[in-house]
C-alpha positions as CSV (number, residue, x, y, z in Angstrom):
1,X,-22.7,48.9,45.4
2,X,-23.7,45.3,45.2
3,X,-24.5,46.3,40.9
4,X,-20.8,48.0,41.0
5,X,-19.3,44.6,42.7
6,X,-21.2,42.7,40.3
7,X,-19.9,44.7,37.4
8,X,-16.6,44.3,38.3
9,X,-16.6,40.7,38.8
10,X,-18.2,39.9,35.7
11,X,-14.9,40.0,33.2
12,X,-13.2,38.5,35.9
13,X,-15.4,35.6,36.0
14,X,-15.6,35.8,31.9
15,X,-11.9,35.4,31.4
16,X,-11.3,32.7,34.2
17,X,-14.6,30.7,32.2
18,X,-13.4,31.6,28.7
19,X,-10.1,30.9,29.1
20,X,-9.5,27.6,27.2
21,X,-6.9,25.7,27.4
22,X,-5.0,23.9,24.0
23,X,-5.3,19.7,24.8
24,X,-2.0,19.6,24.8
25,X,-2.3,16.5,26.6
26,X,-5.1,14.4,24.4
27,X,-3.0,16.0,21.5
28,X,0.3,14.0,22.6
29,X,-2.0,10.5,23.1
30,X,-3.5,10.7,19.9
31,X,0.0,11.9,18.2
32,X,0.9,8.4,20.2
33,X,-1.5,6.3,18.8
34,X,-1.2,7.1,15.2
35,X,2.5,6.6,15.8
36,X,1.7,3.2,17.1
37,X,-0.6,2.0,14.4
38,X,1.7,3.0,11.9
39,X,4.4,0.9,13.4
40,X,2.0,-2.2,12.9
41,X,1.6,-2.0,9.8
42,X,-1.9,-0.1,9.6
43,X,-0.3,2.1,6.7
44,X,0.8,-0.5,4.6
45,X,-2.7,-3.1,5.9
46,X,-5.6,-0.9,6.3
47,X,-4.3,2.2,4.0
48,X,-7.9,4.0,3.9
49,X,-9.0,3.2,7.4
50,X,-4.9,4.9,8.3
51,X,-5.4,7.8,6.1
52,X,-8.7,8.9,7.7
53,X,-7.2,8.3,10.8
54,X,-4.2,10.9,9.8
55,X,-6.8,13.6,8.7
56,X,-8.3,13.3,12.1
57,X,-5.3,14.2,13.2
58,X,-4.6,16.7,10.6
59,X,-8.0,18.3,11.3
60,X,-7.1,18.6,15.1
61,X,-4.3,21.0,14.8
62,X,-5.7,22.8,12.2
63,X,-8.4,23.4,14.7
64,X,-5.9,24.2,17.6
65,X,-4.1,26.9,15.3
66,X,-6.7,28.1,14.7
67,X,-8.5,28.8,18.4
68,X,-4.9,30.1,19.4
69,X,-5.0,33.0,16.8
70,X,-8.3,33.9,18.8
71,X,-8.6,36.4,21.5
72,X,-7.9,33.9,24.6
73,X,-11.5,34.6,25.7
74,X,-12.8,33.1,22.6
75,X,-11.1,30.3,21.9
76,X,-13.4,26.5,22.0
77,X,-11.2,23.5,21.7
78,X,-14.3,21.6,21.9
79,X,-13.8,20.6,17.9
80,X,-10.1,19.9,18.3
81,X,-10.9,17.5,20.8
82,X,-13.3,15.5,19.0
83,X,-11.0,15.1,16.3
84,X,-8.3,13.9,19.3
85,X,-11.1,11.9,20.1
86,X,-12.1,9.8,17.0
87,X,-8.0,9.5,16.3
88,X,-7.0,8.2,19.2
89,X,-10.5,5.6,19.0
90,X,-9.8,4.7,15.5
91,X,-6.6,4.2,16.1
92,X,-7.0,1.4,18.4
93,X,-9.8,0.3,16.3
94,X,-6.8,-0.6,13.3
95,X,-4.4,-1.8,15.8
96,X,-7.2,-4.7,16.9
97,X,-7.6,-5.5,13.2
98,X,-4.1,-5.2,11.1
99,X,-2.9,-7.9,12.5
100,X,-6.0,-10.4,10.4
101,X,-5.3,-7.9,7.4
102,X,-1.7,-8.5,8.0
103,X,-2.4,-12.5,7.5
104,X,-4.4,-12.3,4.6
105,X,-2.5,-10.2,2.9
106,X,0.4,-12.8,3.4
107,X,-1.5,-15.6,2.4
108,X,-1.9,-14.4,-0.7
109,X,1.8,-12.5,-1.3
110,X,2.7,-16.7,-0.8
111,X,0.2,-17.2,-3.4
112,X,1.6,-15.0,-5.1
113,X,5.0,-16.0,-5.2
114,X,3.7,-19.4,-5.9
115,X,2.4,-18.4,-9.4
116,X,5.1,-16.1,-10.4
117,X,7.0,-19.7,-10.1
118,X,4.9,-21.5,-12.3
119,X,4.8,-18.6,-14.4
120,X,8.2,-18.6,-15.0
121,X,8.8,-22.3,-15.3
122,X,6.3,-23.1,-17.5
123,X,8.2,-19.5,-19.6
124,X,11.2,-21.7,-19.8
125,X,10.4,-24.7,-20.8
126,X,8.8,-22.5,-24.0
127,X,12.5,-21.1,-24.4
128,X,13.4,-24.6,-24.6
129,X,11.5,-25.0,-27.4
130,X,11.6,-21.6,-29.5
131,X,12.8,-21.8,-33.2
132,X,15.6,-20.4,-33.9
133,X,15.4,-19.3,-37.3
134,X,16.8,-15.6,-38.9
135,X,16.2,-13.9,-35.8
136,X,19.2,-15.3,-33.0
137,X,18.9,-12.3,-31.0
138,X,15.4,-12.4,-30.0
139,X,15.6,-15.3,-29.1
140,X,18.4,-14.6,-27.1
141,X,16.8,-11.8,-26.1
142,X,13.8,-13.2,-25.2
143,X,16.5,-15.9,-22.8
144,X,17.5,-13.0,-21.0
145,X,14.7,-12.3,-19.9
146,X,13.5,-15.4,-18.2
147,X,17.0,-15.4,-16.7
148,X,15.7,-12.1,-15.4
149,X,12.5,-13.0,-14.0
150,X,13.7,-15.9,-12.4
151,X,15.9,-14.2,-10.8
152,X,13.8,-12.1,-9.5
153,X,12.0,-14.4,-8.3
154,X,14.5,-14.4,-5.0
155,X,13.5,-10.8,-3.8
156,X,9.9,-12.2,-3.6
157,X,11.0,-14.2,-1.3
158,X,13.7,-12.2,0.8
159,X,10.4,-9.5,1.2
160,X,8.3,-12.5,2.0
161,X,10.9,-13.2,4.5
162,X,10.8,-9.8,6.2
163,X,7.3,-9.6,6.2
164,X,6.9,-7.2,3.6
165,X,4.1,-8.7,1.8
166,X,2.7,-5.7,0.4
167,X,5.5,-5.7,-1.9
168,X,6.0,-9.1,-2.7
169,X,3.0,-9.2,-4.1
170,X,3.5,-6.7,-6.0
171,X,7.0,-8.3,-7.1
172,X,4.9,-11.5,-7.5
173,X,2.6,-10.0,-9.9
174,X,5.0,-8.3,-12.4
175,X,7.4,-11.2,-12.9
176,X,4.2,-13.4,-13.6
177,X,2.5,-10.7,-15.9
178,X,6.4,-10.5,-17.5
179,X,5.7,-14.1,-18.1
180,X,2.6,-15.0,-19.2
181,X,4.3,-12.3,-21.9
182,X,7.1,-13.6,-22.8
183,X,5.2,-17.1,-22.7
184,X,2.4,-15.5,-25.4
185,X,4.9,-14.3,-27.4
186,X,7.2,-17.6,-27.7
187,X,3.9,-19.9,-28.2
188,X,3.0,-17.0,-31.5
189,X,6.5,-18.2,-33.1
190,X,5.9,-21.3,-32.7
191,X,2.6,-21.9,-34.5
192,X,3.5,-19.6,-36.8
193,X,6.8,-21.6,-36.8
194,X,4.5,-25.0,-37.2
195,X,1.9,-23.5,-39.7
196,X,5.1,-22.7,-42.4
197,X,6.4,-26.3,-41.8
198,X,2.9,-27.8,-42.8
199,X,2.9,-25.3,-45.6
200,X,6.2,-27.5,-46.9
201,X,4.8,-30.4,-46.0
202,X,1.6,-29.7,-48.3
203,X,3.7,-28.1,-51.4
204,X,6.1,-31.3,-50.8
205,X,3.4,-33.4,-51.4
206,X,2.0,-31.2,-54.1
207,X,5.6,-32.0,-56.0
């Protein structure tokens, strides 16, 4: 009778012990932590770290789904729980560091804005010296470009004001690069004009 009782109870114990439950509470906590990190700006200022966190959360969800498809007694959510704990822990770490990264990017964006302003000013000064020559339309196009660049500086200022330092830095860099390109074009034209004047002067002296 004792053996019969043991064999009868064993399956019941297996069901009780083996039927692991999905870690729904831990999943919710991890999702909340990731959302808070995203809201704090982790995706913008610590993109690589945040991508890894999102990967951990995605792996946890995949693991949970795979375990849910198994027979109840064979389910094991330990691996999923490890991913969830790691995602929550890393989210907390990122939350603690994102403020510093944001300040660093703010400083870089402000400097980029200043550099862009200086580049636009240089372009404006060169435009004033640009030779008209035969191609007046080309000169007018260059002047329009410089006016557009100057107007774009307000977009950088607006992004800075809104706290979107990543966009501000990107816009400022684009303005600076375009300004340098315009300045180089004008300087090339000035150099050619200077060379032409020098040749005319030399010919006049010979005569």
